[in-house]
C-alpha positions in Angstrom: 125.1 89.0 123.9 122.7 87.3 126.0 119.9 89.5 127.8 118.2 88.2 131.0 114.8 86.9 130.3 112.2 89.5 130.1 109.6 87.2 131.4 110.0 84.5 134.2 106.7 82.9 134.8 105.7 81.4 138.0 103.3 79.3 139.7 100.0 80.9 141.1 99.7 82.3 144.6 102.5 83.7 146.4 105.0 82.0 144.1 103.7 84.3 141.6 104.5 87.2 143.7 107.9 86.1 144.4 108.5 85.8 140.6 107.1 89.2 139.9 109.4 90.8 142.5 112.3 89.4 141.1 111.4 91.0 138.0 110.7 94.3 139.8 114.1 93.9 141.5 116.2 93.5 138.4 114.8 92.5 135.2 116.2 93.2 131.9 115.0 96.8 131.0 116.1 96.5 127.3 119.1 98.7 127.9 122.1 97.0 129.0 124.4 100.2 129.3 122.2 101.3 132.1 120.6 98.4 134.0 118.2 100.3 136.4 116.8 99.4 140.0 113.0 99.7 140.6 113.4 103.4 141.8 115.4 104.3 138.7 118.9 104.6 140.7 121.8 103.0 138.6 122.8 99.5 140.0 126.5 100.1 140.7 129.1 101.2 143.2 127.7 101.8 146.8 129.1 104.9 148.2 131.6 104.0 151.1 131.3 100.1 150.7 133.9 99.1 148.1 133.2 101.5 145.3 135.0 102.6 142.2 138.9 103.4 142.8 139.9 106.9 142.4 142.4 107.9 139.8 144.9 108.0 142.7 146.8 105.2 141.1 145.5 102.4 143.6 144.2 100.5 140.5 147.4 100.7 138.7 147.8 101.7 135.0 148.3 99.9 131.6 149.7 100.4 128.4 148.5 103.5 126.3 147.6 101.0 123.7 145.3 99.0 125.9 141.9 99.1 125.0 139.4 96.5 126.8 136.6 94.6 125.3 133.0 95.9 125.6 131.3 94.8 128.8 128.9 92.2 128.6 126.2 90.5 130.9 127.3 86.9 131.6 124.8 84.5 132.7 125.8 81.8 135.3 127.0 78.4 133.6 125.4 75.1 134.8 128.3 74.5 137.4 128.4 78.1 138.5 124.7 77.9 139.1 125.0 75.0 141.1 127.9 76.0 143.1 126.2 79.4 144.0 123.4 77.6 145.2 125.0 75.3 147.4 127.2 78.4 148.9 123.7 80.1 149.7 121.6 77.2 150.9 124.3 74.5 152.0 125.8 71.6 150.4 123.0 69.4 151.5 120.6 70.7 148.8 119.3 68.5 145.9 120.2 70.3 142.9 117.9 70.2 139.5 119.5 67.3 137.4 117.7 68.7 134.1 119.3 71.9 133.3 120.6 72.3 129.7 124.1 71.5 129.1 126.3 74.6 128.2 127.7 75.3 124.9 131.1 76.4 124.2 132.7 79.2 121.9 136.1 79.5 121.4 136.6 76.4 123.4 135.1 77.6 126.7 131.7 77.7 128.3 132.4 81.1 129.8 132.7 82.7 126.3 129.5 81.2 125.3 128.0 82.4 128.7 128.6 86.3 127.7 127.5 85.6 124.0 124.4 83.6 123.9 121.0 84.2 125.3 118.7 81.7 127.5 116.4 79.3 125.9 112.5 79.3 126.8 113.5 75.8 128.0 116.0 76.8 130.4 114.0 79.6 131.6 111.3 77.2 132.6 114.1 74.7 134.2 115.5 77.6 136.3 111.8 78.4 137.5 111.2 74.9 138.4 114.4 74.9 140.2 113.9 78.0 142.1 110.6 76.5 143.5 112.2 73.1 144.5 115.3 75.0 146.0 113.1 77.1 148.0 111.1 74.7 149.4 114.4 72.7 150.4 115.5 75.8 152.1 113.0 75.9 154.7 111.8 72.2 154.8 113.6 71.4 158.1 114.8 73.0 161.4 118.5 72.7 160.5 118.1 73.9 157.2 116.0 76.8 158.7 118.6 77.6 161.2 121.2 77.6 158.5 119.6 80.2 156.4 117.9 82.4 159.3 120.5 81.7 162.3 118.8 84.8 164.0 115.6 82.8 164.2 114.1 80.7 167.2 111.8 78.1 166.3 108.8 79.2 164.5 109.5 83.0 165.3 111.1 85.2 162.7 110.6 88.8 164.0 111.0 91.8 162.1 114.8 92.5 163.1 115.6 88.9 161.9 113.9 89.1 158.9 115.4 92.2 157.8 118.9 90.7 158.8 118.2 87.8 156.6 117.0 90.0 153.7 120.1 91.8 153.9 122.7 89.3 154.4 121.0 86.7 151.9 120.4 89.4 149.4 124.2 90.7 149.5 125.4 87.1 149.0 123.1 86.2 146.4 123.3 89.4 144.2 127.1 89.6 145.2 126.7 93.2 146.4 124.6 95.2 148.8 121.0 95.7 148.0 119.7 98.9 147.4 117.3 100.5 149.5 114.6 100.1 147.1 115.3 96.4 146.7 115.4 95.5 150.3 112.1 97.3 151.0 110.6 95.3 148.2 111.8 92.1 149.5 110.9 92.8 153.0 107.3 93.7 151.8 107.1 90.3 150.1 108.3 88.5 153.0 105.7 90.3 155.4 102.9 89.9 152.9 103.2 86.1 152.2 104.3 85.3 155.6 101.6 86.9 157.4 100.4 83.6 158.8 103.7 81.7 158.6 106.9 83.6 158.6 108.8 80.8 157.0 106.6 81.2 153.8 107.5 84.8 153.6 111.2 83.4 153.7 110.7 81.0 151.1 108.9 83.6 149.1 112.2 85.9 149.1 114.5 82.8 148.5 112.3 81.9 145.4 112.3 85.5 144.1 116.1 86.0 144.4 116.8 82.8 142.9 114.8 83.9 140.1 116.3 87.5 139.6 118.2 88.1 136.7 120.7 89.9 139.1 121.5 86.4 140.5 121.4 84.5 137.2 123.6 87.0 135.2 127.0 88.6 136.2 126.9 92.3 136.0 130.7 93.5 135.8 130.3 96.7 133.9 132.6 99.2 136.2 132.2 103.0 136.2 134.1 105.8 134.3 136.8 107.4 136.1 137.6 111.1 135.7 140.7 111.4 133.8 141.1 107.6 133.0 140.6 107.0 129.2 141.6 103.3 129.4 138.2 101.7 130.2 135.8 101.7 132.9 137.2 100.9 136.2 135.4 97.7 138.3 134.1 98.4 141.7 135.2 96.1 144.8 132.2 94.0 144.4 132.5 93.5 140.9 136.0 92.6 141.2 135.1 90.0 144.0 132.7 88.5 141.4 135.0 88.4 138.7 137.9 87.0 140.9 135.6 84.3 142.6 134.1 82.9 139.4 137.3 82.6 137.8 139.2 81.1 140.6 136.4 79.1 142.4 133.6 79.0 139.8 131.2 80.1 142.3 129.8 83.3 143.9 132.2 85.3 146.5 132.3 84.1 149.6 131.8 86.4 152.7 135.4 86.8 153.4 135.8 88.3 149.7 132.5 90.5 150.1 133.9 91.9 153.4 137.1 93.0 151.7 135.2 94.4 148.8 133.2 96.5 151.5 136.5 97.4 153.3 137.8 98.9 149.8 140.8 96.1 150.1 139.9 95.0 146.5 140.5 98.7 145.3 144.4 98.1 145.5 146.6 95.7 143.6 148.1 94.4 147.0 144.6 93.8 148.5 143.7 92.0 145.3 146.5 89.9 145.2 146.1 88.6 149.0 142.6 87.5 148.1 143.6 85.7 144.8 146.3 83.9 146.8 143.8 83.1 149.7 141.4 81.5 147.1 144.1 79.6 145.2 144.8 78.2 148.4 141.4 76.8 148.6 140.3 73.2 147.2 137.6 75.1 145.0 140.5 76.7 143.0 141.7 73.1 141.9 138.2 72.0 140.9 137.6 75.3 138.9 140.8 75.3 137.3 140.5 71.4 136.5 137.7 72.7 134.6 139.9 75.0 132.6 142.1 71.9 131.8 139.0 69.9 130.8 137.7 72.3 128.5 141.1 73.0 127.0 141.7 69.4 126.5 138.2 68.7 125.1 138.1 66.0 127.9 134.2 65.9 127.8 134.5 64.1 124.4 135.7 61.1 126.8 132.3 60.5 128.5 131.4 58.2 125.6 134.2 56.9 123.7 133.1 56.2 120.3 135.6 53.1 119.9 134.1 49.8 118.7 134.4 47.0 121.3 134.9 44.5 118.9 138.0 46.2 117.5 139.5 47.1 120.8 139.3 44.3 123.4 140.8 46.4 126.5 137.9 49.1 125.9 135.6 49.0 128.9 132.7 51.2 130.0 134.7 53.0 132.3 138.0 53.4 130.4 136.9 57.0 129.1 136.4 58.1 132.5 139.8 56.7 133.6 141.5 58.5 130.8 139.9 61.8 131.9 141.0 61.3 135.5 144.6 60.9 134.4 144.8 63.9 132.4 143.1 65.9 135.0 145.4 64.5 137.8 148.5 65.4 135.6 147.3 68.7 135.3 146.8 69.1 138.8 150.3 67.9 139.7 152.0 70.3 137.3 149.8 73.3 138.0 149.5 73.1 141.9 152.2 70.8 143.4 155.9 72.2 143.7 157.3 74.5 141.3 156.9 73.0 138.1 157.3 74.3 134.7 153.9 74.3 133.3 155.4 72.9 130.1 156.5 69.7 131.9 153.0 68.7 131.0 154.3 67.7 127.4 157.3 65.7 128.3 157.1 64.7 131.9 157.5 60.9 132.6 154.8 61.2 135.6 151.5 60.2 135.2 148.6 58.5 136.9 147.1 55.3 136.0 144.7 52.6 137.5 144.6 49.2 136.7 142.9 49.4 133.3 145.2 52.1 132.1 148.1 50.0 133.1 146.8 47.3 131.1 146.4 49.8 128.2 149.8 51.1 128.5 151.6 47.8 129.2 152.8 48.6 132.8 153.2 46.0 135.4 153.2 46.1 138.8 149.9 48.5 139.2 146.9 46.5 141.1 143.7 45.8 139.3 140.9 48.5 140.3 140.1 52.1 140.0 142.4 53.6 142.3 145.0 55.7 140.7 148.6 55.6 141.7 151.3 58.1 140.6 154.2 56.3 138.4 157.1 57.1 136.5 157.2 56.0 132.9 160.5 54.4 132.1 163.1 56.7 130.4 163.4 54.6 127.6 159.7 54.1 127.1 157.6 55.1 124.1 155.3 57.2 125.9 155.4 60.5 127.9 153.6 63.6 128.6 150.3 65.0 127.4 150.6 63.3 123.8 151.4 60.1 125.2 148.0 60.0 127.3 145.2 57.9 126.1 143.0 60.9 126.8 144.5 62.8 123.8 145.3 59.6 121.6 141.6 58.1 122.0 139.7 61.5 121.9 141.5 62.4 118.5 140.7 59.0 116.8 137.7 57.4 115.0 135.8 54.6 115.9 137.7 52.1 114.4 141.2 53.9 113.5 143.3 56.5 114.6 143.2 59.8 113.0 146.6 61.8 112.3 144.5 64.5 111.1 142.7 65.1 114.4 145.6 64.6 116.3 147.4 67.4 114.2 144.3 69.6 114.3 144.2 69.3 118.2 147.9 70.4 118.6 147.6 73.4 116.3 144.4 74.6 117.8 144.7 73.6 121.7 148.3 73.8 122.2 149.6 76.2 119.5 146.3 78.5 119.0 146.5 78.2 115.4 142.9 78.2 113.8 142.4 75.4 111.2 139.4 76.4 109.2 136.4 73.7 108.3 136.6 71.8 105.2 134.6 73.1 102.3 131.2 71.8 102.3 131.6 70.0 98.8 134.6 68.1 99.9 134.7 64.6 101.0 136.4 63.9 104.3 136.5 60.4 104.1 139.6 58.7 103.3 140.0 56.0 100.5 138.7 52.7 101.4 140.9 49.7 101.2 140.0 47.2 98.4 141.1 43.7 96.8 142.8 45.8 94.1 144.6 48.1 96.5 145.1 46.1 99.5 145.4 47.4 102.9 146.8 50.8 102.9 148.5 52.8 105.8 147.1 56.0 107.1 150.0 57.8 105.7 149.4 56.5 102.2 145.7 57.3 102.2 146.4 60.6 103.2 148.9 61.2 100.6 146.3 60.3 98.3 143.6 62.6 100.1 146.0 65.8 99.8 146.0 65.3 96.0 142.6 67.3 95.9 143.9 71.0 95.9 141.1 71.9 98.0 142.4 69.7 101.0 145.9 70.2 100.4 146.7 73.4 102.2 145.0 72.5 105.7 145.8 69.0 105.9 149.4 70.1 105.2 149.1 71.8 108.7 147.7 68.7 110.4 148.6 65.6 109.0 152.5 65.5 109.4 151.9 66.1 112.9 149.6 63.5 113.6 151.4 61.0 111.7 154.1 61.1 114.1 151.9 59.5 116.4 150.7 56.6 114.2 152.2 54.1 116.6 149.5 54.7 118.8 146.2 53.1 118.0 142.7 54.5 118.3 142.5 53.5 122.1 145.9 54.8 122.7 147.6 51.3 122.8 151.3 51.0 121.2 151.5 49.2 117.9 154.1 48.2 115.7 152.4 47.7 112.5 149.1 48.9 110.9 147.2 45.8 109.5 150.7 44.0 109.0 152.2 47.2 107.4 155.3 48.9 108.7 154.5 52.1 110.5 156.9 55.0 109.3 156.4 57.6 112.3 159.1 59.9 111.1 157.5 63.3 110.4 157.9 67.0 110.7 156.7 70.1 112.7 157.1 73.1 110.4 160.0 71.8 108.5 161.7 70.6 111.6 161.7 67.0 111.7 161.2 64.5 114.6 161.3 60.6 114.8 159.4 60.0 118.0 156.6 61.2 120.5 159.7 62.3 122.8 161.0 64.3 120.0 157.7 66.1 119.2 157.2 66.7 122.7 160.6 68.6 123.0 159.9 70.5 119.9 156.6 71.9 121.2 158.1 72.6 124.7 160.4 75.2 123.1 157.9 76.7 120.6 156.8 80.3 122.2 153.6 79.7 120.6 152.8 77.2 123.2 153.5 79.7 126.2 151.4 82.4 124.4 148.7 79.8 123.9 148.5 79.0 127.5 148.3 82.6 128.5 145.4 82.9 125.8 143.4 80.1 127.0 143.6 81.2 130.8 142.4 84.6 129.5 139.4 83.6 127.5 138.5 81.2 130.3 138.7 83.9 132.9 137.1 86.8 131.4 134.6 85.0 129.1 135.4 86.6 125.8 137.8 86.2 122.7 140.6 88.7 123.0 140.5 91.7 120.9 143.0 93.7 119.2 143.1 96.2 122.0 143.9 93.6 124.5 147.1 92.7 123.0 149.4 94.6 125.2 147.6 92.7 128.1 148.3 89.2 126.6 151.8 90.4 125.8 152.5 91.4 129.2 151.0 88.3 130.6 153.0 86.1 128.4 156.4 87.8 129.3 155.2 87.5 133.0 154.5 83.5 132.6 158.0 83.3 130.9 159.7 85.3 133.6 158.4 83.5 136.3 159.4 80.1 135.0 156.5 79.1 133.1 154.6 78.5 136.6 150.9 78.2 136.4 150.1 79.5 139.6 152.2 82.9 138.9 150.3 83.0 135.7 147.1 83.2 137.5 148.2 85.8 139.8 149.7 88.0 137.2 146.3 87.8 135.5 144.3 88.7 138.5 146.5 91.5 139.8 147.2 93.1 136.2 145.5 96.6 136.1 143.8 95.3 133.0 141.9 92.6 135.3 139.9 95.5 136.9 138.9 97.3 133.9 136.1 96.9 131.1 135.1 98.5 127.8 131.6 100.4 127.3 128.8 98.0 127.7 128.0 96.7 124.4 
């Protein structure tokens, strides 16, 4: 897993003191099982303020076969860092633009965030960002008033300073400060702010933004007497887990207050907060992030297709494709009572002028504005697999790829792993030549599969993708491939289909698709790949998803209110 950096260097002067305090108030001790505060007290539940639920049943129970994965520290992703800073300092702050991009593991940034450490370069970037942000926080009277509302002009008296440290610290660290932490931040503020109290405030902001307790999420829970099914998270840890899942940011004040009042210790209280968050705009943004990662939409930022081959290609077409996919997801996930599987075969989609030209649709004005349209019932295009985001995103620079399209369906929709090709095997299809003339993708792939080392995996992918050969590498419809008729008849695991519509209906009825949606949401929410001990949890969620008509919102609520959501295994 990724440990916090043992050292966060900082500029000289009071900024160096602030960085030193950040380390003193939460640096990695080298013992992840029991991270300590500066006075040796365990950082965890605070007595009487949203502490660990008792064994009275308020937290619910799980299957005897359930065993949660080991708890890990989870660093904030780039988007979580940005949104958390804005929640602390205001929407108007200018965020650093040079933070390293987050990698993905098992398809999700959140899984990598609990697995990989922080590079030295990112440590330096976070230090520079903290300095710039702390300067912005006190740069103007409006910014100061927002940060320290009890201050009047230049006056930040002792009670006001204590109030700021207590409230800002709770919001930033997502739990109340320990007495030791509170006292140390106050000492820093008073020492640095001896001549100007706002320099003391800035020093606290700088220290907090560099603290591993801000940069990392600690959701370890505690052992409950008589409970052998994992550690139970306290109210503040649940608030953090819930907020980062549904909003991709730190808990708001209302959620922290619910934690303090013990409301999150009951399943009903947790459900109330989950429903509140799901009604906020941030939930749509966060869960569209889930869709973007699941559907590999980041690949559309720079389409590889060659302009000379595709006259309709523009510099903005990739972003239009991405928008169509996300708008379609948002409609099915949040509007009305859709069956989530409608994504596969819906005739409703969203297009702007350039997508309408690509799809051959009339009546859509030129321009960037998106309109919801209904594709014709007898049309060739429908659902997710008829969208250019999938078709172009799973193609080569000059040609469609049946293999990539089939692989996407296996991995992203059915959660079936396809191993990478052996390093000694060429993945390049045979070229056309004067002797052979032009050959269709089906003909070339048939030759490729004659290699026994390629046959097994390609047999899983190619037949699915060959059923989509009527769509070129940009997603436009075509009747032939270089003058040769396209045969798009194919099969999915021995079940034949003759069109995209038939393939979409086959996938819709596959139980693996339902289970795969559940598994993907689980990984996105909890930041790790499922373990064998969590199989009962996933089975419960899948059954609940089916029983609730495959409604996405119902799946989210089932996940967040399931007893297993509030548990963690022993720290790894």
